[in-house]
Each structure stands twice: as structure tokens, then as C-alpha cells.
MIVOGU-41366 format. One record per residue (C-alpha): z, x, y. Coordinates in pm, whole numbers. Layout:
<recs>
+--------+--------+--------+
!      w !      u !      v !
+--------+--------+--------+
!      Z !      X !      Y !
...
+--------+--------+--------+
</recs>
This chain:
<recs>
+--------+--------+--------+
!      w !      u !      v !
+--------+--------+--------+
!   2460 !  -1957 !     14 !
!   2380 !  -1834 !    366 !
!   2367 !  -2101 !    634 !
!   2030 !  -2233 !    745 !
!   1978 !  -2229 !   1119 !
!   1738 !  -2417 !   1343 !
!   1659 !  -2196 !   1642 !
!   1284 !  -2264 !   1656 !
!   1046 !  -2481 !   1455 !
!    949 !  -2170 !   1263 !
!   1287 !  -2172 !   1085 !
!   1151 !  -2457 !    871 !
!    847 !  -2483 !    653 !
!    580 !  -2738 !    740 !
!    689 !  -2951 !    444 !
!   1051 !  -2942 !    556 !
!    955 !  -3039 !    909 !
!    742 !  -3330 !    792 !
!   1018 !  -3444 !    559 !
!   1264 !  -3423 !    850 !
!   1060 !  -3647 !   1079 !
!    999 !  -3897 !    797 !
!   1373 !  -3905 !    722 !
!   1439 !  -3956 !   1095 !
!   1226 !  -4271 !   1081 !
!   1421 !  -4394 !    776 !
!   1746 !  -4334 !    963 !
!   1612 !  -4517 !   1270 !
!   1517 !  -4817 !   1054 !
!   1857 !  -4818 !    880 !
!   2040 !  -4799 !   1213 !
!   1840 !  -5087 !   1359 !
!   1914 !  -5297 !   1052 !
!   2287 !  -5234 !   1098 !
!   2325 !  -5022 !    784 !
!   2643 !  -4809 !    779 !
!   2596 !  -4447 !    671 !
!   2883 !  -4206 !    598 !
!   2689 !  -3903 !    475 !
!   2880 !  -3668 !    710 !
!   3225 !  -3818 !    671 !
!   3496 !  -3567 !    770 !
!   3231 !  -3324 !    892 !
!   3259 !  -3173 !   1244 !
!   2992 !  -3057 !   1485 !
!   3085 !  -2816 !   1767 !
!   2868 !  -2875 !   2073 !
!   2853 !  -2579 !   2311 !
!   2701 !  -2658 !   2649 !
!   2624 !  -2388 !   2907 !
!   2357 !  -2616 !   3053 !
!   2428 !  -2975 !   3151 !
!   2270 !  -3256 !   2950 !
!   2233 !  -3630 !   2910 !
!   2012 !  -3699 !   2607 !
!   2126 !  -3395 !   2410 !
!   2496 !  -3465 !   2432 !
!   2467 !  -3841 !   2378 !
!   2228 !  -3807 !   2084 !
!   2422 !  -3542 !   1896 !
!   2763 !  -3699 !   1958 !
!   2643 !  -4050 !   1874 !
!   2452 !  -3916 !   1575 !
!   2758 !  -3749 !   1420 !
!   2961 !  -4067 !   1474 !
!   2691 !  -4285 !   1315 !
!   2693 !  -4057 !   1010 !
!   3068 !  -4083 !    975 !
!   3153 !  -3744 !   1125 !
!   3274 !  -3627 !   1464 !
!   3161 !  -3395 !   1744 !
!   3355 !  -3188 !   1995 !
!   3224 !  -3096 !   2339 !
!   3283 !  -2735 !   2445 !
!   3190 !  -2600 !   2789 !
!   3237 !  -2244 !   2928 !
!   3525 !  -2380 !   3135 !
!   3707 !  -2487 !   2819 !
!   3651 !  -2189 !   2588 !
!   3671 !  -1810 !   2578 !
!   3291 !  -1804 !   2586 !
!   3322 !  -1846 !   2959 !
!   3578 !  -1566 !   2987 !
!   3392 !  -1274 !   2841 !
!   3470 !  -1299 !   2470 !
!   3180 !  -1149 !   2271 !
!   2943 !  -1418 !   2141 !
!   2979 !  -1284 !   1787 !
!   3359 !  -1317 !   1794 !
!   3337 !  -1673 !   1912 !
!   3078 !  -1746 !   1642 !
!   3300 !  -1610 !   1364 !
!   3598 !  -1817 !   1474 !
!   3424 !  -2143 !   1564 !
!   3208 !  -2144 !   1252 !
!   3515 !  -2102 !   1034 !
!   3650 !  -2434 !   1160 !
!   3346 !  -2664 !   1185 !
!   3047 !  -2764 !    970 !
!   2771 !  -2696 !   1226 !
!   2732 !  -2566 !   1579 !
!   2492 !  -2694 !   1843 !
!   2424 !  -2472 !   2146 !
!   2247 !  -2557 !   2474 !
!   2224 !  -2245 !   2686 !
!   2000 !  -2020 !   2897 !
!   1904 !  -1705 !   2708 !
!   1754 !  -1755 !   2364 !
!   1925 !  -1433 !   2260 !
!   2257 !  -1617 !   2293 !
!   2178 !  -1858 !   2008 !
!   2029 !  -1577 !   1802 !
!   2344 !  -1363 !   1839 !
!   2566 !  -1661 !   1762 !
!   2366 !  -1752 !   1454 !
!   2378 !  -1399 !   1313 !
!   2757 !  -1409 !   1311 !
!   2800 !  -1775 !   1216 !
!   2873 !  -1895 !    864 !
!   2789 !  -2254 !    969 !
!   2442 !  -2379 !   1058 !
!   2347 !  -2325 !   1424 !
!   2113 !  -2559 !   1612 !
!   1924 !  -2463 !   1924 !
!   1963 !  -2766 !   2150 !
!   1762 !  -2593 !   2426 !
!   1723 !  -2243 !   2563 !
!   1499 !  -2108 !   2836 !
!   1246 !  -2020 !   2566 !
!   1243 !  -2308 !   2314 !
!   1341 !  -2672 !   2267 !
!   1275 !  -2746 !   1898 !
!   1494 !  -3058 !   1873 !
!   1273 !  -3236 !   2123 !
!    965 !  -3154 !   1913 !
!   1123 !  -3318 !   1610 !
!   1161 !  -3636 !   1813 !
!    807 !  -3609 !   1956 !
!    650 !  -3553 !   1617 !
!    849 !  -3842 !   1466 !
!    739 !  -4070 !   1751 !
!    371 !  -3980 !   1716 !
!    385 !  -4039 !   1342 !
!    553 !  -4379 !   1386 !
!    279 !  -4495 !   1626 !
!    -35 !  -4317 !   1504 !
!     32 !  -4164 !   1165 !
!    -10 !  -3793 !   1094 !
!    -86 !  -3572 !   1393 !
!   -276 !  -3324 !   1174 !
!   -623 !  -3266 !   1316 !
!   -540 !  -3431 !   1649 !
!   -575 !  -3283 !   1997 !
!   -266 !  -3259 !   2220 !
!   -287 !  -3188 !   2593 !
!      5 !  -3017 !   2762 !
!    -19 !  -3058 !   3139 !
!    207 !  -2838 !   3353 !
!    439 !  -2542 !   3323 !
!    426 !  -2298 !   3031 !
!    799 !  -2349 !   2976 !
!   1034 !  -2388 !   2678 !
!    885 !  -2726 !   2587 !
!    534 !  -2577 !   2600 !
!    649 !  -2290 !   2376 !
!    781 !  -2534 !   2119 !
!    454 !  -2728 !   2133 !
!    274 !  -2406 !   2056 !
!    487 !  -2359 !   1744 !
!    436 !  -2727 !   1656 !
!     56 !  -2689 !   1677 !
!     69 !  -2433 !   1398 !
!    330 !  -2616 !   1189 !
!    191 !  -2968 !   1218 !
!   -178 !  -2879 !   1225 !
!   -305 !  -3000 !   1563 !
!   -492 !  -2825 !   1845 !
!   -304 !  -2777 !   2172 !
!   -483 !  -2763 !   2506 !
!   -259 !  -2621 !   2778 !
!   -354 !  -2686 !   3142 !
!   -142 !  -2472 !   3375 !
!   -198 !  -2288 !   3703 !
!   -239 !  -1911 !   3713 !
!     92 !  -1733 !   3689 !
!    267 !  -2011 !   3497 !
!    118 !  -1951 !   3150 !
!    332 !  -1953 !   2836 !
!    455 !  -1634 !   2677 !
!    154 !  -1408 !   2611 !
!    271 !  -1286 !   2269 !
!    332 !  -1642 !   2154 !
!    -16 !  -1743 !   2267 !
!   -171 !  -1446 !   2088 !
!      8 !  -1530 !   1766 !
!   -122 !  -1890 !   1781 !
!   -466 !  -1831 !   1930 !
!   -636 !  -2024 !   1650 !
!   -475 !  -2354 !   1751 !
!   -405 !  -2314 !   2125 !
!   -641 !  -2305 !   2423 !
!   -525 !  -2231 !   2781 !
!   -730 !  -2371 !   3067 !
!   -692 !  -2446 !   3435 !
!   -830 !  -2797 !   3471 !
!   -604 !  -3085 !   3357 !
!   -902 !  -3314 !   3302 !
!  -1062 !  -3059 !   3070 !
!   -744 !  -3032 !   2866 !
!   -701 !  -3410 !   2848 !
!  -1061 !  -3492 !   2752 !
!  -1055 !  -3691 !   2426 !
!   -694 !  -3584 !   2363 !
!   -483 !  -3800 !   2131 !
!   -154 !  -3718 !   2305 !
!    -75 !  -3624 !   2666 !
!    255 !  -3447 !   2732 !
!    426 !  -3308 !   3038 !
!    761 !  -3191 !   3174 !
!    914 !  -3131 !   3518 !
!    753 !  -2865 !   3733 !
!   1083 !  -2686 !   3795 !
!   1316 !  -2662 !   3496 !
!   1693 !  -2628 !   3513 !
!   1777 !  -2300 !   3687 !
!   1448 !  -2296 !   3880 !
!   1552 !  -2528 !   4160 !
!   1503 !  -2256 !   4421 !
!   1136 !  -2245 !   4322 !
!   1086 !  -2619 !   4372 !
!    873 !  -2598 !   4687 !
!    649 !  -2320 !   4556 !
!    605 !  -2505 !   4229 !
!    521 !  -2833 !   4404 !
!    233 !  -2652 !   4573 !
!    115 !  -2471 !   4259 !
!    132 !  -2782 !   4039 !
!      9 !  -3044 !   4288 !
!   -304 !  -3113 !   4079 !
!   -117 !  -3109 !   3745 !
!      1 !  -3464 !   3728 !
!    -41 !  -3706 !   3439 !
!   -185 !  -4022 !   3592 !
!   -440 !  -4289 !   3519 !
!   -727 !  -4048 !   3592 !
!   -618 !  -3827 !   3304 !
!   -552 !  -4121 !   3075 !
!   -904 !  -4243 !   3142 !
!  -1059 !  -3919 !   3008 !
!   -829 !  -3902 !   2706 !
!   -893 !  -4089 !   2382 !
!   -856 !  -4464 !   2434 !
!   -562 !  -4471 !   2194 !
!   -395 !  -4161 !   2339 !
!    -19 !  -4166 !   2356 !
!    185 !  -4041 !   2652 !
!    515 !  -3850 !   2619 !
!    766 !  -3688 !   2851 !
!   1094 !  -3531 !   2734 !
!   1281 !  -3659 !   3044 !
!   1429 !  -3652 !   3299 !
!   1108 !  -3737 !   3483 !
!   1035 !  -3679 !   3849 !
!    817 !  -3980 !   3916 !
!    541 !  -3898 !   4163 !
!    543 !  -3527 !   4071 !
!    444 !  -3427 !   3715 !
!    383 !  -3791 !   3624 !
!    277 !  -4080 !   3848 !
!    539 !  -4353 !   3884 !
!    331 !  -4614 !   3705 !
!    267 !  -4405 !   3394 !
!    620 !  -4429 !   3253 !
!    555 !  -4795 !   3175 !
!    189 !  -4748 !   3079 !
!     90 !  -4946 !   2764 !
!     24 !  -4616 !   2585 !
!    356 !  -4463 !   2692 !
!    606 !  -4407 !   2409 !
!    854 !  -4223 !   2629 !
!   1147 !  -4456 !   2555 !
!   1087 !  -4443 !   2177 !
!   1059 !  -4065 !   2209 !
!   1396 !  -4050 !   2389 !
!   1570 !  -4268 !   2128 !
!   1424 !  -4061 !   1848 !
!   1625 !  -3761 !   1967 !
!   1914 !  -3946 !   1803 !
!   1747 !  -4014 !   1469 !
!   1555 !  -3686 !   1434 !
!   1877 !  -3495 !   1498 !
!   2070 !  -3704 !   1247 !
!   1808 !  -3604 !    988 !
!   1844 !  -3240 !   1097 !
!   2225 !  -3251 !   1074 !
!   2211 !  -3395 !    723 !
!   1959 !  -3133 !    614 !
!   2154 !  -2838 !    752 !
!   2506 !  -2951 !    658 !
!   2429 !  -3111 !    320 !
!   2123 !  -2897 !    237 !
!   1931 !  -3209 !    138 !
!   1748 !  -3517 !    269 !
!   1812 !  -3847 !     95 !
+--------+--------+--------+
</recs>
């Protein structure tokens, strides 16, 4: 049987995605009750990092340990990937020795090329184009606090970046409408928008996007690798901040999420992290549990 990969949300069916987030909640409850789980005993996850990380590394490494397996950290400094070996050659060798591979890198083509040559499941743990693992955690968190997100309105405030792209895919898969408020020149990928035009609306005014929304989401104005654009982006995004003004026009029960790290006082006002409707800390923890569900599904080909 060919390996299943998770490079974008579209690699799963809607039913599979919903089952994954539900299983993530079961795993979170088990973990909090102190239940020991050895479903991935003697299994190994290779973690390839070309971009630095806090939550991604901790969640995947802790997740494998909690499931009875192990994880190994690989950086370009430590492997032939950083010395010019073809991606496909590395994929053939690494995937012959481990049970799954997680990659956090820049170009989305890197994970696609690796996956084509890999006989083990490959997980996109972030590229410049998509961040599907974060969306599993976000959808799990919304469901735990508000039930199904189907039919809801989500407001994305800020850059049309990899997180925004994954929210566009999620709108189609999970059945919500996505309002994207972003300044001119920072819109998401045009082809992706066209393919999802029935469930995505792009606008300029944050308040318009947030009006009656059930979930407000944002991310940093300058993503990793865009630090030299920081000043220009601060100017362009100065009015694209999630603050109490936006919360006041959203639905009274609207949740607030941020994938972190947050630049308080920029894309989100300092007080909003601890707002009563903020579920940012649950969202961060759920990276662990959603990814444990994903690892079980890809390695064992089942959820139980």
C-alpha cells in the first residue's frame, strides 16, 4: 500500500479531517487523565527542520514519546540535505529507516519532491505556502469550545500567507465562510482564491471582515524569512490589528486564535491574548494532540 502523505488539508477527505480532530480531543482527554498509550511503540519519526521552530518541534517530539515511539531531529547542518544531496535521494534513504517523516522548510516543492520518493508518510510541518498541521489544531480547538464550525463565519485579519492559504483550504473542507481582510498587494495566492471563491471573500476593511464573525484569526505581519520587510509591513498593516474594537463587532461568542509566536502590539493588541474569548493557549496545546492523531492515522492507517 502506498504511503499516505499530509502536505495540505486537501490530502484528506472532510470525513477523515473531522475524525482526526475528534480523535485529537480523545487523545487530549486521555493525556490529561494520565492514561498511558503505546500505539506507536518502536516507531520512529524523522523530523527535518530547515526553519527553526518551538511549537512544532516540541509537539511532534513529545507526541511521539507519549505514544511510545521516538523522534529524531535533523537539521541541514547534520545531514546531506544541507550539502547538496538530491531531495529524492535523501527521501529514499531516510524513509527506508523510519516510519514517518516530518518536514518544516521554505519551498512547498521540497516536501512535494520528498513525498514522491518516500515510502513512509510525509507530513508538512510548515512551508512558505501551507501550514496544515496548525489548522488541525485550530479546528479541534473550535470544536471543543463551540461545536462544529460548519456554517460559521471566520475572519482572517492580516497577511495572505501560508496560514491564510491553509484557512482557505479549511473553509472548503470544514464548511465555513472565510472573510479575509488584507491590504492591497498582500492577498493570498490568486489561483487558490479562484478555486475557493464560493467560500472565501477578500476585503480591505478589518471591521467588515470581523462583523458577526464566529472566529477571529491572525498571524504575524512578517513571517520567517521576511524580516527585511518588517518596516514596510508595519506601515501596510498598521490598521490590521485584532483588538477590542474588532471583537466588539464580531459575534458576542466569537473565539480568538493566533498560531504564535505573537508580536503583541502589532497584529494583536497586548490585552487580547488573555481576552475571555481567547483560546490561544488551548490552540497551542492542541498542536500536540492533533498531531498525535495524525501520526497514528498515517503510520497505523487507522484511528482508534
